[in-house]
N, C-alpha and C positions, 0 to 999 in steps of 0.2 A: 504494499500500499504506500502511496506517495505521501511525503511529509511525516511519516512515522520514524521516530528516532530509533536508531539501532547502534549498539555499542560493541565495538570490537576490542578485545583485550589481548595483551601480549605480556608475558612474564618480564621480558627485558625492557620494553618501552612503556608499558602501562596501558591506558585505554584511549580510544579515539571514538568520539561520537560522530555518527554519520546520519545523513538524511537524503532521500531521493526527491529532487524537485524537477518536475517535468521530464522525467526519465533520465536525469543526470545526477550522479552522486556528488554530494557536498560533504566537506569534512570540517569539524569544529576547529576554528583557527586557534583558540586558546589551548585546546588539547595538543594540537600539533606543535605550537610554540613551546609548550611546557616540555614535551618530549625532546625537542631539538635544542632546548636551553636558550631560546630566544626570549629574553625577558621583556623587551619592549614590544608588546603586541601591536600597539597603535602604530609604531614605526614600520613594523612588518606589513601591516594592512595598507599603509600609504604607498608601498612599493608594488602593490598588486593591482591587477586590472579591476576596475570598479564593477564592470558587468559580470565578473565572476565571483562576486561577493553578495550574499543574502543574509538577512536576519531571520532567525527561526527560533521557535521555542525549544528550550533544552532544560534538562533536569540536572541540578548540581549534585555534589556529593552528599548533601544533606537532604535531598529529595525535594528541593524547592524548584518551582518553575521560574525560569528567567529567559530573557532574550539573549541569544549569543550569535556571533558572526560565524558563518560557514562559508568555505571557499570551494570552488570547483577543482577538477583535476589539474588544469593548467596552472592555477594559482597555488595549488598544493606543491607542485614540483618546483615552482619559483621559491616558495617558502623553504623547501628542503635545501635548495641551492644556497640560500643565505646562511644556513647553519654551518658552523665551523667544528662541530663535534665529529669525532672519528667514527661514529656509528650512524651518521646521517644516511649513508648509502645503504646500510643494512635495514634501516627503517623504510627507505624507499622500496627495497626489495620485498619487504613484508607487505607493504601496501599493494604493490603490483602483482605479487605472486599469491597472496592469500586473501587480503581484504576485498579487492575489487572482484576477483573471481567469485568469492562468496556472495557479494552483492548481486552479481549476475544470476546466481542460482536461486537466491531467496527473495530478491527484490524485483523491482520493475526496471532495473537498469538495462539499457539496450536501446536499439533504434525504435522509436515510437512509430506505431502504425498510423499512416496518414489517412485522410479522408479520400477513399478510393472513388467516390462518386464524382469527384472533380479531378480529372487527370492533371491539370496544371498545378493545383494545390498539392496534390500527392507528390508530383515530381519535385516541387520546391521544398516540401517537407523532408523528403529523402536526402536532397542535396544539403540542406541546412544541418541535418543530423549528422551526415557523413562528414561535413566540414568541421562540426564541433568536435567529433571524436578524433578526427585527424589532427586538429590543433592540439588537443590534449596529449596525444601520443607523440607528436613532434616536440612538444615542450618537454615531455619526459625524456625522449631520446637526446635532446639538446642538453638537458641537465646532466645526463650521464656522461656524454662526450666531453662537456666543458669541465666537469669535475675530474675526469680522467686526464685531460690535457693539463690541467693545473697540477694534478698530482705528479704527472711525469716531468713537468718543468721543474717542480720543486725538488724531485729526486735527482734530476740531472745536475741542477745547480749545487745541491748538497754534495754530490759525489765529486764534482769538479773542484770544490774548495776544501773538502774534508781533510786531505793530507796536509795542507798548509796551515790549517786552523786547529788541528786536533789538540795540540798541547794547550793552546790558548782557551779552547772550549772547555777542556778539563779543569783548568784553573778557574774559569768563570763559573763552571758548574759547582765546584766545591764551595766557592764563595757564596753562590746563590743559595745553596742548601743551608749554609750557616745563617745567611740573612733571613731566609724563609722561616727557620726555627725561631729566630729572634723576634720577627714580626708576628709570629703566631703564638707567642707566649701570652696566654690569657687564661684567666680562671672562669671567664664567662662564655667564651667561644673557643672552638677548636676545629681544625680541618681534619679530613679523613686521613691524610698522609701523616699528620702529627700524631694522631691516636694510633695509627698502625705502627709507627716507629716506636712509640713509647710502650705500647702494650704487646707488640709482636703478634697482633691479630689482624684479620682482614675484615673490612666493613663495606657495606653496600651504601653508597651515597644516595641512591634513589630513595631508600627508606627514610633517611634523614630528611631529604628535601620534601618528600610527601608529607611527613609528619609536621614539618614547619609550615608547609603550605596549608594543610588542613586545619592547623591551630593558629594560623595567621601570626607566626613567629618571625622575627627578623633574622635574616642570614647575612653575615658580613663577608666582604670580599677581602682576601689576603693574598699576598704575593706567592707565586708558585714558579719554580725554576723551569718546569716543563710546559705549563700552559699560560704563564703570565699571571693569571689570577684564578683563584678557586673560591668556592663557598666555605665559610667557617660557620659551623652550626652551634646554636646555643646549648648551654649546659643541660637544660631540661630535656632537650631532644636526645642528647647522648644518654642521659639517665633513663629516659622512658623507652627508647628503642633498643639500646644495647646494654643498659645497666652500667655504663661507664661514668665514673665521677671524674670529670676533667680537672677538678681542683687538686686531685692526687697526682696528676701527671708530672708535676714539677717538684714533688717531694722526694 
């Protein structure tokens, strides 16, 4: 049924709310940005094509009805392209290989049947639908090619300069780790890396972020030698999710 909200879940990425509008799948922009760690949803929305954005009723995590922005396939692929996470391509694969095929099976996604009593309108409807699908597929393919090209360029550049910069990079990395620990010394907030170093345990940052989001808790940004900046999570989140008292980390 069209306009009926359907939720797709993945253990790694979380959930994405979807809806079918006039035979075309739309994806909740807030859900996509949350997965791809794009914090400024309004900025992302401003970069997308306006005719591929609709406002539709959605249910939040507390069961409340609210209006949310949904984007079509073409805008979805543009959003994925803007993400700098290392799992953005895996998320795109999940959407292309699992979510959309499932929508085809259970929903009304696909070429809409035109009014056959009017041949001119029928031909026009088929052409418009084909063009819409082609645009989405072209956008997906272009995103894949562009990301691959950027990845290859980065790899080639890194390989060309690695031998000359290796010792300098090692010195910088050691200093960065020292600085990172100094900047992350806090009894109120702690990053995943800091807690892993101090406790010799592994932690899933998704659980901490989801806890903070659902409880509307502040997450601070701290320096990280690998990613530039990462989230630092409040003490109550560490205590509630993993039973870790971050005040004891420096004792």
